[in-house]
N, C-alpha and C positions, 0 to 999 in steps of 0.2 A: 303940335308937338308938346307945348307946355302942359296942356291938359293930360296928355298921355304920360310924359316923363317928369313933369314938375319943372320948376325954374332951374334947379341945379342940374337936373338930368339934361335939359336942353343945352345948358352951357357946356356940360361935359361932352355931349354928342357933337355939338358945334366945334368945340376945340379939337376933338378927334378928327373930324372931317377936314378942318383947316390944316392940321398937322399932316394928314395923309396927302392932301393936295400939294402942300409945300415940299414934301419929300418925294413926290412923284409916285406915291404908292397907289396901286389900283390892281384889280384882278387882272386886267390886261397886261400891265407891266410885270406882274408876278408870273403870269403864264409865259410871256415872251422870254423872261429871264430863265425859265426852266426848259425852254425849247419846245413849249406846247404851242401848236399853231392856233392863231386867233383868226376867226372868220367873221368880220363885221357883217351885220345884217340888219335890215329894217324890220324883218320878221323872220323867225325861224321856220315859219310855215310857207314861205315863198318858194316857188319851184326851183329857182336858181340856187338858193341856199341848200335845199334838200339834195339837189344833184351834187353839189360840192361835198356835202357830208357823206352821201352814198358812195362817192368815188374814194373816200378814205377807208372804206371797209371796216367800220368800227365794230367792236364787240358790244359796247354799251355806251349809252349817253346818260350822264348824271345831271339832274336838275336840282339846283339849290336856289330857291327864291327867284325862279324864272318870272319875268314880267308878262309872259303870255302863256296861253294854254297850247300844248303840243297837239296838233291834229293827227289823225290816223296815219297819213302818209309819212310823217316824220317818226311817229312811234314805231313804224314797221321797219325803219332803216337798220338799226343795229342788230347784230346777230342774237345777242342776249336780251335785247329790249332796252327800254328807257327806265331809269329808276329815279325816284325823288326822295330827298331828305326833308322830312317835315317834323317840326318840333311840337307835335301834338299827338295825342292818342287818337287813332282812327277807329271808327268814323265819328266819334263824339266831337272832336276838335278839327273837323275839316275846314279848309278855307284860310282866310287871312287872320293874322295875329294870334295864333294858337297859344303862345306863351302867356300873353296878356289874359286871355280868357281862362286859362287854367289857374292863373294866380287869382283872378277876380272871383272865381268860383270856389276858392279855398282848397284846391287839390293839394295833397301832400307832396306831390312830385310832378314835374313836367315830363311827359313821355316823348321820347324821340322815336320816330318811326321812319324806317327806310322801306319804301314800297315800290312795287312795279307800277309804272304809269299806264293808264288806259284813257279812253276818250273822256271819261268823267273825272273831274278834279278830285284828287285825294281818295280814289275809290279802288285802286288796284290791290292785288294781293300783298300782304305784309311780308317782308323778307326778314326783318329784325326790329326789335324794340329795346329801349333801355330807359330806365327811370333816372331823372336828375332831381334830387331832393330840393324841395322849396322850404327854406327856413321860415320861422314864424314872422320875422320882420324883414324879409328879403326885399331887395329892390328888383324891379323889372330888368334893369340894366345888368345886374349880376347874373340873373337867371338866363337872360338872352345870351350873354357872352359864354356862360358855362355850358349851355345846351349846344351852342355852335361848336365849341371845342370838342365836346363829347360826341357830337354828330360826326365830326371828321373821323374820329377813331372808329365809330360804329360803321361808317361808310366803308372804310378800309377793310374791316372784317367781312362785310357783305360782299365786297368786290372779290376778296380772296375766296369766299364760299362759291360765288358764281363761277370763277375761273376753275375751281376744283370740282365743279358740278355737285356740290353738297348743299346748295341752298334749298330750303324747304319752305316755299311760299305758303301762307295761310290766308284765307279770306279775311277781309277787314270788317267783319260783322260785329 
């Protein structure tokens, strides 16, 4: 972490983590507080998990920093498919740490991509993109936080387009 964020960045991230834990803040707590069902699972690809999700008759599954690759059976469950929010231009910045790689390579902006999920990682059709400017002496921390916030707004827009059947997927070539 120190090589990635530097000493001050590690201290800042560590402080945020400790504060979140002390306040009881987590994705699970937020979801429960909003009345969103939480289904614990050792793997989203296990048959029992897929059956519980299938019983919910979902329109869409949204993946944000999922710790595992969705297999075909799970990808086929929601009516409108599974979509992923990725903070990199596809296919150039597929995979892990796209914000870091965009900054390291001197990109003028980090590209946020919302795309359909398929069997191959970060390879589905692009539903929307948006640029987040990278300033000359920017920190990785600021760009990651900024792209995450902007990603949420872009995701809401894509979900509205999917619901209204006006989404226009484009190949991620």
